[in-house]
N, C-alpha and C positions, 0 to 999 in steps of 0.2 A: 805576244809575251815580250815580256818584260825583265829587268835584271835588277837586284836589289844595289842601290845606290848605296847604299852605307858603305862598297869599300869598292865598287869598280863605278862611280858615277859618269863615265864616259857611254854606260851600256842605254841609259837612261833614266829609269823610275830615280826620282830624287826623296825620301822620303819624308814627311812635311816635319819640322822641329818639335820636339817633343821637351824643349827644354826644362830647368831646373825652375818653377816659377816660383815665388812662398805663398806659403797657403799660413792664414794665420791658424786651422783648425788642424795644422800639420803635428805629429807627435813622432819622434824615431825609438827605435828599438832596439839595442844589441849591447853585447858585454863583450868583455876580453880583450888581449894584447893584439899586436899588428904582427906578426911572424903568422903568415897560413899553417907554418908546421909546429906550432906550440898554440894557437890560438884554440880556445874551448867553443864547445857547439852553441851555437843561436840557441837562444831563448825568449819565447816564443811571451809575452804580456796582453791580457786578456782585450777581448775587444767587446766595445758598448754592443749587444746583438741585437740592437734593433735599427741605429744606423750607421755602424762604421764598418768598414772593408778597409784589409789591407793594398797597400799599390809597392812598387818599388821602382826604382831608378836604376836600369844599367849604367852603369858607367863606361864611358868610353873606350876603348882599346882597341887594340890591334887584332886579330881576327886568331892569334895563336897566343893571346895574353892570357894570363889567371879571368876569371870571369870574376865582375866586383859588383854588389849591388847594396843601396841603401833600403829599407821596407820603411814603411810611417803608416801610419791610421790616415784614415781619413771619410768624414761623413758622406754618405751617399745619399741623396732624397731624391728619387725619379721624381721629375716633370708629371703634369696629366698631362699627356697625350691628347687626348680629347680638348683640352685648352691650347696646345698648338697646334692643333690640323683644325680649331676653330676658325683662327686666322687669315686662312686660305678660304679663294669663292670658287676652289673646284667643285666641280656638278659631279654628283652620283653615273654611274655609269649607265643607267636609263634614262637621265635628264640630259647626258652628254647627245645618247643618240638621234634624241629630240632636234637637234640643233644641224644634223644633218641635214642637206639638199633632199627633196623629193625627188623621190627616179634619180638620183646620181649613181647608182652602186654603191656608194661608197660605204661602209660600215666601222663602230666605233671597236674597242676589243681593248682590253687590259694585260700589259703583260708579263713575264715572271717577277720585276721589278717591281711593280705597281704602277707602273704609268703607262696613259692609253695612249695608242695610238691606233691610224688610221687607214683600212684596207680598200683595194677598190678590188673586186674580183677580174672584171674584165679587160685593163690593163695588166693586173698584176702588178701592180706596187703598193706600198706602203709611206705613211707617211706622219710624222709629230708633231707637223703643223693642219688645224684643222682645214680640211676643204673649202671651207666657206671662211676667206679673211678677214671676214667683218665679226667672226668670231672670237671678241676676244682671249687671248693666248691666257688671263690669269683663269678662266673657265677650264682649262684641261692641264694647267701647266702640273707639274709633281706634286705630290704631298711636301712641307716642311720635312727635313731630316731629323727626325729623332737619335738625343734628348733634344735638341733644338740648338742655337747658334749661343755661342760662351758660356755654355753649361761647364761648371765643372764638379768634380774633378774631372780633368781632361786626359783618359791613360789609351792605350790597346789592349784588349785584351787577346789571347793567345790560344788557341785551339790546336790540339797536337795528344800524340799518343802517349803515355808513360812510358811503355817497352819493360823492358825489366829494369826491377832495382837491387838484384844479387849484386850486381859491380857497379856500385854509387861512384860519382865523380864529388869531386871538393867544390862549395863554390865560399867567398868571402863578404862576408856582413859585413859593413863601416856604417860609423858612426862617427863623428865631430873628433872624441875623441878616443874612440876603443871599437872592436873588432872584433867580427867570431866566424864561424866557420858553419855552413849547412850543405848536407850531403841531397842532391838529386839524382833522380834519374838520367841515363846516358842520350837518350833521345830529347830530354827536356835541354843539356848542357849542349848538344849538338844546334838546337835550336837556338839560343842564344847566345852562341858563336856567330853562327850566319849573322844573327836581328843587329849584332850589337854594332855602331855605327866607332868613326875613329876618332871624334872630336865633338858629337852630340850625344846628350843625355837621352834614352828612350824609356819611356817611363810608361809599366807594364802592371796586366794583372794575370795571373798564371795561377792555378789552383794549387799545385803541389806547392810552394813557397806561401802563396797568401791563406793558405787554409792552413791551420793546425792540426795535421791528419791522425795527429794521437787523442786528440781532444774530441771526444764521442759526441759532445753538446756543440762543442760550435760548429762541428762539421754538420750536424744535420739543419741545423738554423741558416750554417751559409750554403747549405745548398739550396735549401728555400728558397732561398735569394738570386740563386746563379742565374735565371732568366732576366733578373732587374739588372745585373752587372754586368753582363755578356752587352744587354742592349744599351745600358748607358754608355758604353764604351764608343768611343770617334770611330775606331773599326776594328775587325776582328782579321786575324791572319793565321791562317790555318796551315800549319807547318808539315806537310807530305812527308820529310823525310830529306836524306844527305841528296848531294847529283847521283845519277847514277847514268850508265854509256849512251842510253837512249831516253834519258828521263827529256831533254832539253827537245828533240826531235818530238815527243808527246806533247808536250805545254805548247809547241808552234803548232800542231798541226789543229791542239782541241781551240786554240788562243781562234784559229783560222777558220774553225767553223762556227765557233760562236760569234761572230761577226759579221756572216753571211744569214740568215738565222731571227728571227724572235718568236718565243713562243708565247701567245695567248692565254689567259688560265683556263680555257676547255681546250685545251690539249692542241689547238692547231697552230701548223707551224707556218710561219708566213717568211716572207723575203726584209731583210733588213733594208731598212731607207736607202743606206749608204754602200748595197753589198757590190761585192767586183763581180759572183756570180749569182744574180737575182734570181735566176732559176733550181737552185737548189734548192730551193726548200720544197717542187713538186714532188708527188709519190714518186714520178719512172724515173726522175734523176739525182732523185736522190744517195744512190751508189756513187762513193767516191771514189776518184781512181789514184788511192793510194798503192803505195807497194807493200810487200811482205812486211817489210822493216817497222816501218810506218804503223801497221794494226799493232805488231807485235809492241810496239811503244807504248800506243796507246792503251792497249791490255795489261803492260806492266805496268801503268801508271792507275789505272783504276781500280787495281788491284790493289796497292798499297794499303797497308794496315791503317792509314787515319780512315778511310773510305769503311771501316768494318768497325767503326769504335761507337759505341754506343752517346758517349753524353756528346758526342758532333753535331748530334741534329739540333740541341737544342742554343746549342754555341751558334753552330751557323746559321741557324733562323732567324736572329736579332744583328744579323752582319749590317750594315750598314752598303752605300751605294758603293763606299773605296774599301770596303772588303776585298782581302784578296785569297789566292792560294802559293806556298811561297814549297819550291822541290828545289835544294841548294840555294842556291843566289837568284835560279828565275823566277818569276815571280806570274800570273796569268789573273784577272778579276774574276771576281766567281762568279759575278752573271754573266759575263762569256761561258764561263765554263758549264754553266745551268745550261745555255742554249745548246750549245756542243752536246752533251749526253740529250739533252730533248730528242735531237737531231739523229742522234745515235742512234736511239730507241728503237726509231722506226725504219731507219735507211739499212739496218743490220737483223731486222725481225726475219728473215727470211733466207737469208745467206746461210747457207751450210758451212761455210768457210770462218763465220763470225760470232757464233752461238754464244760463245763464252765470252764477246763484246755485247752482245745485245742481253746476256743473263746479269752483267752487272750494272745496265744500263735501269732493267727493270728494277733491280734494288735499289741503286741510286735516284729510282724518279723521284721519290715522296723526299728526300733531302735534297733536291737542286728544284721543287715546285713546292717550295715549303708556305705555309699559313701557320701565323698563330690562334692559339683558339681551337685547336683542330680538334675534329673527334677522337675521342680517347681512346676508344675501340679501335678503329681505325691506323693510332699512335701505338698503342702496344702491340699490334698482331704485327705491324711493318719493323719495329725494335726488336722483334723475338733471334732476329740475322745480323743482328750487332750482337759486339762484346764486351763484357765490362770486367772487373777483377770482383766489383760484390752484387751476387744476383740479384740483391736487394734494389741496387740501380736498375734495374730493366723493368722497375716502377719510378721508384723516384727521381731518375736522371734525365726523365723526359713530362715530369708533369709540367715544366716552364713552355712546351708549345701545346698546351691541352687546353680545354675549355674551361675557363675561370670554375665555372658552377660546379664540375666534378673536382677539380684540383683545392678546390675548396672544401670537399668531402676527407684529403685524404693529408693525415699530417705526418711529416718525414719523422721517423723515429727508428733509430738504428740497434733499437733497444728492442725491438720483434724481431723474431722469429725469421724466417724468409718463409715458413707456409702460414705464416699470420700475415703477412706483408700482401702476398700473392691474394688469400683467401678475400681477406677487406678490399685488396684492390677489384678484384672481380662481381663480387655481391655488390657495394656501391653501386659498378661499373652498370649491373642490370638494372639497379633500381633507378638509378640516371638517366637510364636507352628508355628502360622497356621493352630492348631488345635484346634476341640472343644471338648475337652477327659473333659475339667473341668466344661464342661456348664449339671447343673444336679439341681435334686430341690427338696426337702423336700417339698410339696405344702403348707399344714397348719400348720406346725409346722416353717416355716422360717420366719426372720426376716420380717416385712409387711416394713419396711422404703425402703427396695431394691428393686429393678426389681428383678421378678421373673427367669431371665436371669441372675443374677448376682449369684457366688456361696456366698453359707452365711458359713463360715469358722467356725462362730461360734457356730454351731448347728451340732452335731454331728448326722450319719446317722442312722435313726431309725433298719434299717436293720443289722448296725454294720458289721460283717465281711460277713453276707450274700451277701453284696453287689456286691463285685466281681461276682457273678452268674451271671449278665449281660456284664459281661468285654472281652468276650471270643469272638469278635465279629468284624469284619471287613467292616461296613455296608456302608462308602460310599469310601472302598477301595483307592490308595494312592491317592485322592485329599484333596485340600486347602479349608481353610475359604475362602467365600466371603460373605462379612459383609458390613453392613454402619450404623454407629454410628450419629441414626439420632437427638437423645439428651440426656443428660446422664441417661433418661430413659426409652428410644425407641431404642430397636437392630434391625436391619433389618439383614435377613439370608438368604441365596440362599440355596435350597434344592428340592426334590422331596415329592408330597405327597404319601404314601403307602395305605394307608387306613381308613376308619370311622371305628373306635369301635362299634360292635352292641351289643355286653354282656360283661358282668363282673362277675367275681366270688366273693366269700365270700374270704376274704382275710386269707391265711394259718394263723394260730393258732402260740404261740412261742411257747406254747407244740408242743412237740414233739408227742405226742400220740395221740391230737387232729387234728394234720396233713395229718396221712391218711387220718382219714373220710373224711375231710374237700379234700383234693385231689382226693379221690373217685368221689365226684359230680361234679368233674373238667377235667370227662375221655367223652372225645367227643364219637358222638356214632358210633356203627362197632368198634369201637377199635380195636379186635380180629379178625376181619375180612381178612381174609390177599390177598382178593381183593378189599379193601379199600385203597387208596392212599392218599398221601400227595404230594407237586408239586413235579415234576419232580420224578414221579413217583417211590417215596419214599415210604415205608410200612406206613400205618399211628402210627403205635404202635412205630415206630425207630425214629418218627418224634416228638410223643409225647412224649417219655422218653429222647431227646435231647433238646425236651423243657424244663422241668421239670428242667433237670441239665444245663441248659444254653452249652450246648457242652464244657462241660468239660470233657475229654473222653480221653482215651488214643491213641488212633488212631488219636487222633487230637491234643495231646498237648505232646512231648516227647523232652528231653533233647538228647543231641549229641549224646552220648552213645548207645542211642535208647530207653532208659528207659521212663517210667513217673509215676509219682506220683497220678495218676487216673488211674479208672479202666475203664475196656471197655465196648462199648455202651453195647456188650451182656450180661456181669456180671449184668449191669443194668437191664434190661430185666427180665432178668431170676430172681432175686428176686423179680421185681414186679409182675410177673406171681405167684412166690410161694405164694405173701402173698394175691395175689387175690382169688386165691384156697383155701386160708385157710378156716376153717368155720369160726372163728374169728380175726379180724385184731387183735388183741392186741397184747403190748410191747413186750412181750412176745417170739413173733414167728418170731420178726422183726432182719434181720441179718444186719451185719455190712454196708451189700452194699446198701440196703434198705434206713439206716439211711443213707450213706453218700450221698442216691440221692436227700434225702428230705430236708436232714439239713438247706441247707442253703435260703428253701421260704419261711419262717417265714416274716411275713409281707405283701409280696406280693400277685397280682391277677391272677388269669390265665384271658386272653384277648382272645376275638374273632373279627375278623376283617373283613368279610367274609370268603375264607377258607384258611386265616393269624392264625396261634396260636401263643402267646404271654405270656409272664412273666412280670409284671410291677406293678408302685407303687402300693399303696393300695388306691390312690385319684384318681385312674383312673376313668373313669365315659363312660355310652354311648355317642355318640356324640361328643368326642374326636379323635383327629386326632392323627395318626400315623404318623410318618414323617423322612425324612432322610434328616439333614443338610450337605454339603459338610464340609470335615474336621473333620466331627463326627466319630466316631468307633461304637455311638451306636444310634437306632433309636432312637425319642425322642415324649413324647405322649404330646401335644398340647392342649389347651381349648378356645376354640373359643370367644371372646368379641367384643363389640361393635365398628363399626369402624376401621374393617377388623384388628382389633388387636388379639394377641394370649398372652396366658400364659402358660409358661413353668411346665407342671407337672412334669416330670421326666423321664427319662429312660427305655429304655424296652429290653428285649431282643424278637426277633421274627424270630421265624424258616423260613426259607425260602428265605430273606433279607440278613440274618446273614452276607453274603461275597462279596459285591456286586451285587447284584444281579438286586436290584430296579435299577442300574442305569447302568450297562453293562450287563446285564444277566448273563441265569447257566452259570458254567465251562463245559467245554466240560467234556464227558463221561470218556476220559480217562487221567484227570485232579483230583487231589485230592489238598485239601490247609489244611495243617501244621503248627504249632506253637512252637515255640524251647523256654526255658528263659534264655534270656540273665544275668538276676539276678532275684532277687529275686519280681522284680515288672513289670520290662521292657519284654515286648517280639517278639523276633525276626518272623515273617510271611512269609513263601513261601509255592511256590507250586511243588510238586509232580508228576512227568507222573509214573501214575499204570501203564505200558503197559512197558515202558522204565528205570521206576529209573532216569531218568533224573530230575534234582533240579534246579530251579531257582528263585531268590528269587521277594521280591512285585512291582520289579521294572518291571520284565519281566511277567506280569500278560497276560496269554493265549489269555484272551478275546481283547486282546488291539491288534491294527496292527500296524505298525512300526514308529518310534519316527518320528517326522517331521522333515524337513532335515537340520531347523537351531535348532534341540536340541542335545543334546547327553546327554551321563553321564558322572560325572566325581565323583571322590573321596573327591574334597573340599566341603566346605561348608560353610557360613558364620559363622561368631560366634557367632551367635543366633539362632541358630537349634542345636536342643539338636540331639547326634547322631544315639539316641535310636531310634528314629521315623520313619525312615528310611536308610536302609543300603548305598543308593548310593543318589545323588543328581542329579540337571540337569542343565546344563548347556547353555542357551543361546548361539552359535557362533558367533551373527551378535552382539548382545549388549553387550556381560559378562555375566549379568546376573545368578543367580543360585540359584533356589527352590529346597524345598525339599519335591514336589508333581511331581505327573507325569502330563507332559504337556497336554497329550491327555486327561486328565482328568479336565481340566481347563473349566468354564462354556462355552467358548464359542466351546469346540471341545465339550464337552457331548450333548449339543444343537446340535452339528451336528448332532451327531448319532441317533437323535432324542427323545435327553430325555428332559420330560415335565419339567422344570425347573419352580419353581417358586418365589416370595421374603414372606417369615414371617414375619411381624412387631412383636416385643417380647417385652412386656413389662412388 
């Protein structure tokens, strides 16, 4: 933990000098007289839309002095990142791994800030130094820090929440010969008071001051440049708000946790090379011996409003190495905080008393394990739980961290309606990805102006982190979407009908204790009968447990090292059976495994459709359809409407059709399906031959025959395809067309296999 040295240098960090350097292109703008009580409001001068931004100098003063600033225009020309990185001799990770001593047990990984770290499993040690000292450090050194040494203008960017602006504070804007006033929100006013130095000027970019918020055209253009502005800053300061009675305790605890571990980009937790508690990374040792007041302090810190603000995702995503969190005068390196969050995500997952902390860390994971150029489907889905004043910013506020090939399709335009922005983003997203992972609905809570097939990013998912329960599926295999936009309200989708829902259970309540009672009412008849089988001769008990946990088991989900953050099926079964056999099903007798099994069920119903068991939306009703659309990872629940139309109710986990069985049939007995995390959100699916150990990726599905002669595999992909969707694409040898789906699963090919595809008109 660090203290802001602007007022209390004895406590540590002295912030770098950001003095008043002269720039030839600097232009100052302000009018009026000197007295704050008689000054006129500040008047913005237009920016050069293509090249300029505004910055301001925070004039030195004591903590309680009035805030005074100087505003000016500066040209911002971002340097070429590839050119900067080209000066580095650093190897790509795959090449670095080839330099490791053979048979030594050392592996190489990339951590959350992109640095290479070396891990020795047998001795449980890590190092930032290569295990072979003869390997030059330049080959694995960190990449140069963007935007590079000597880049001008040099400024810090502030990330904060606007908060209430109904009772604004007044600040003074100075120029050499005149002054004016500006009104800002109270939270920004507090941030500037805490960040101001006594004797040194601090140069900042803050959206509320540096963008003319009343000019819609300027706002649209500056929002389009927001990612560049933050990326070109010397560092980002995230202002969490003023100090509270327990905030220092929380900052200190998070700082310690983050100093003990490293997080690899495949989610693996490793010990820090300089850890005081080097075994804290272990799963069995991750439970921290903190007192209740420390846990409450951590929870209070994680629940601060800054973490719920949508714009911070883009802002902190481009934070440089020196970027930090500031709470009152206490500071914490952002990278250290990120490591602490990921440790808490796993260490609190199955602890009954810490489920609120676990829920927060689940939500924060995409924030702290950030990546530029991410899949826009995932970004939009994750952004639903974030807050912003303008609902259009649920799209515009996240463009900076999305894949550029998608964002190039979107023009920021605040003159469009919310519906127009959402429909445009949704249709462009499907056409960009050729997938339907973004198709989902929260039926009765959605914006009624939108068709049910349009993602409503303005509404947070009611199930929160439990929404992931449904997504360990590959229901449509490696197929692509087949759709027709009839008009702005009706979308036609191609898919297959799996069944009609004939019964629905009570929804699982939010209270974990009550969930146990409700889940007992879901049990199918003959659950413990060893002769009672589900589809493909699977024991009914196994199928039921897998339905409850959405197939998130260690046998299914493993890292490249063979480990898994999830529990094996037998552990879940044993925990459930122990609870069934107990005289009372009180929470006092519930172990961590049972808690982990049931945690994500809240808000869902248990659905039956003929012999199928499913978990789905609490808005599901008897008579609804279960369908699988081409290009959709999950089955969907649809409600029939007059005129052969359908409403989208939501996604579902349907055991028995979760791996493409509805389109391709069951896997041969000698094969199994396995998933490996690529990063915190992307999953690489593969098939494993149980008999031979052969591993093939999803493009070699053993249920499919050989590729048609006119098609072949290719490593190439159009710029509009996300590499995490599928490891290989397919090229047509005749036309040269490249697609990110299997040509053996195109609609005509599936019909030739006898699959009964049909068209669903969604409204």
